[in-house]
C-alpha positions as CSV (number, residue, x, y, z in Angstrom):
1,M,0.0,0.0,0.0
2,R,1.4,3.4,-1.0
3,I,1.0,6.3,1.5
4,T,0.8,9.7,0.0
5,M,2.1,12.8,1.8
6,R,-1.3,14.3,1.9
7,L,-2.5,11.6,4.3
8,I,0.2,12.3,6.8
9,P,-0.6,15.2,9.1
10,F,1.9,18.1,9.2
11,A,2.9,17.5,12.8
12,V,3.8,13.9,12.1
13,V,5.9,14.8,9.1
14,T,7.6,17.5,11.1
15,V,8.4,15.1,14.0
16,L,9.7,12.5,11.6
17,L,11.9,15.0,9.9
18,L,13.2,16.4,13.1
19,G,13.9,12.8,14.3
20,L,16.0,12.2,11.3
21,V,17.9,15.5,11.9
22,A,18.3,14.6,15.5
23,S,19.7,11.1,14.7
24,A,22.1,12.7,12.2
25,S,23.5,15.2,14.7
26,A,24.9,14.5,18.1
27,Q,22.7,16.8,20.1
28,G,19.7,17.3,17.8
29,P,17.2,20.2,17.9
30,K,15.4,21.2,21.1
31,I,11.7,21.2,20.5
32,G,9.0,22.7,22.7
33,Y,5.2,22.9,22.8
34,V,2.8,25.6,24.0
35,D,-0.7,24.5,25.1
36,D,-2.8,27.3,23.6
37,Q,-6.0,25.9,25.2
38,R,-4.4,26.4,28.7
39,L,-3.2,29.9,27.7
40,R,-6.8,30.8,26.7
41,G,-8.1,29.4,30.0
42,E,-5.4,30.6,32.4
43,Y,-4.0,33.8,31.0
44,K,-6.0,36.6,32.6
45,A,-5.9,38.9,29.6
46,F,-7.4,36.1,27.4
47,V,-10.1,35.3,30.0
48,D,-11.0,39.0,30.3
49,A,-11.1,39.4,26.5
50,Q,-13.4,36.4,26.2
51,E,-15.7,37.8,28.8
52,Q,-15.9,41.1,27.0
53,W,-16.5,39.3,23.7
54,N,-19.3,37.2,25.3
55,V,-21.1,40.3,26.6
56,E,-21.0,42.0,23.2
57,S,-22.1,38.8,21.4
58,V,-25.1,38.3,23.7
59,A,-26.2,41.9,23.0
60,W,-25.8,41.4,19.2
61,E,-27.6,38.1,19.3
62,E,-30.5,39.6,21.4
63,E,-30.8,42.5,18.9
64,A,-30.8,40.1,16.0
65,A,-33.4,37.9,17.7
66,S,-35.6,40.9,18.4
67,K,-35.4,42.0,14.7
68,Q,-36.2,38.4,13.7
69,Q,-39.2,38.3,16.0
70,E,-40.5,41.6,14.6
71,L,-40.2,40.2,11.1
72,Q,-41.9,36.9,12.1
73,T,-44.8,38.8,13.7
74,L,-45.3,40.9,10.5
75,I,-45.3,37.8,8.4
76,E,-47.8,36.0,10.6
77,E,-50.1,39.0,10.7
78,Y,-49.9,39.4,7.0
79,E,-50.6,35.7,6.4
80,K,-53.7,35.9,8.6
81,Q,-55.1,39.0,6.9
82,K,-53.9,38.8,3.4
83,L,-57.2,37.4,2.0
84,I,-59.2,40.3,3.4
85,L,-56.7,43.1,2.5
86,S,-57.1,45.3,-0.5
87,D,-54.4,45.1,-3.1
88,E,-52.9,48.4,-1.9
89,K,-52.8,47.3,1.7
90,R,-51.3,43.9,0.7
91,R,-48.5,45.7,-1.3
92,E,-47.9,48.0,1.7
93,R,-47.6,45.0,4.1
94,E,-45.4,43.1,1.6
95,A,-43.2,46.2,1.3
96,A,-43.0,46.4,5.1
97,I,-42.0,42.8,5.3
98,R,-39.2,43.3,2.7
99,A,-38.0,46.3,4.6
100,K,-37.8,44.3,7.8
101,E,-35.9,41.5,6.0
102,E,-33.5,44.0,4.5
103,A,-33.0,45.7,7.9
104,L,-32.2,42.3,9.5
105,D,-29.8,41.4,6.6
106,A,-28.1,44.7,6.9
107,Y,-27.7,44.3,10.7
108,T,-26.3,40.8,10.3
109,R,-23.7,42.1,7.7
110,Q,-22.9,45.1,9.9
111,I,-22.1,42.8,12.9
112,Y,-20.9,39.5,11.4
113,G,-19.8,40.5,7.9
114,P,-16.3,41.2,6.7
115,G,-15.0,44.4,8.4
116,G,-18.1,44.3,10.7
117,S,-18.4,45.1,14.4
118,G,-17.6,41.5,15.4
119,E,-14.3,41.4,13.4
120,K,-13.3,44.9,14.7
121,L,-14.0,43.9,18.3
122,Q,-12.1,40.7,17.9
123,N,-9.1,42.5,16.4
124,R,-9.2,45.2,19.1
125,L,-9.4,42.6,21.9
126,M,-7.0,39.9,20.5
127,T,-4.3,41.7,18.6
128,P,-2.5,43.1,21.7
129,I,-2.8,39.7,23.5
130,I,-1.5,37.7,20.6
131,E,1.5,40.2,20.3
132,K,2.2,39.7,24.0
133,L,2.0,35.9,23.6
134,N,4.3,35.9,20.6
135,T,6.8,38.0,22.4
136,A,6.6,35.8,25.5
137,I,7.0,32.6,23.4
138,E,10.0,34.0,21.6
139,A,11.7,35.3,24.8
140,V,11.2,31.9,26.6
141,S,12.3,30.0,23.6
142,I,15.5,32.0,23.3
143,E,16.1,31.9,27.1
144,L,15.8,28.1,27.2
145,N,17.6,27.7,23.8
146,Y,14.7,26.0,21.9
147,D,15.1,25.5,18.2
148,L,11.4,25.0,17.4
149,V,8.2,25.5,19.4
150,F,4.8,24.3,18.3
151,N,1.2,24.8,19.5
152,S,-2.0,23.0,18.3
153,Q,-2.0,25.1,15.1
154,G,1.6,24.5,14.1
155,L,4.9,26.2,14.4
156,V,5.0,29.3,16.6
157,Y,8.7,29.8,16.9
158,A,11.8,28.8,14.9
159,K,15.3,29.7,15.9
160,D,17.1,32.1,13.6
161,G,19.1,30.2,11.0
162,L,16.6,27.4,10.6
163,D,14.7,29.1,7.8
164,M,15.7,27.4,4.5
165,T,13.3,29.4,2.3
166,D,16.1,31.4,0.6
167,K,17.9,28.2,-0.3
168,V,14.7,26.5,-1.6
169,L,14.0,29.5,-3.8
170,E,17.6,29.5,-5.1
171,Y,17.2,25.8,-5.9
172,L,13.9,26.3,-7.6
173,E,15.3,29.2,-9.7
174,E,18.4,27.1,-10.7
175,H,16.3,24.1,-11.6
176,D,13.3,25.8,-13.2
177,E,12.9,25.1,-16.8
């Protein structure tokens, strides 16, 4: 049975490659891991940011639910009365329903769409925390002489001098037809 590289998770490939490197050298690379779930649960700034996000999210969800309920009420009233309404009144009610639908859609895009309030709040809350975490990971990695540090998402720190990108690009340029 032939195993393709796509079937092997990135972390497994990385560990295998690092194992080969370690066996080839006397000392081998020093590898560390940061548990990002613990950071989210135990780092006070993360916890505070999550609480603030939750407060805002609840308010947004309540507002959206209120708008949805208003729309549903309009639709139900219209359905009950549409047979006895004049054509003009029916068109007015249908226009009111469309306006409520459009308002709900606009609100949803304003909060949850690209560049919306949700994204802006997340950036405002998380950017400084992520910058602090990255600084801390780098400082601890250097202090403890780690070559590579991972978290559940992948590589979060690599010692200077381990980046082979320039060499790979040079190779590709030399061997490109």
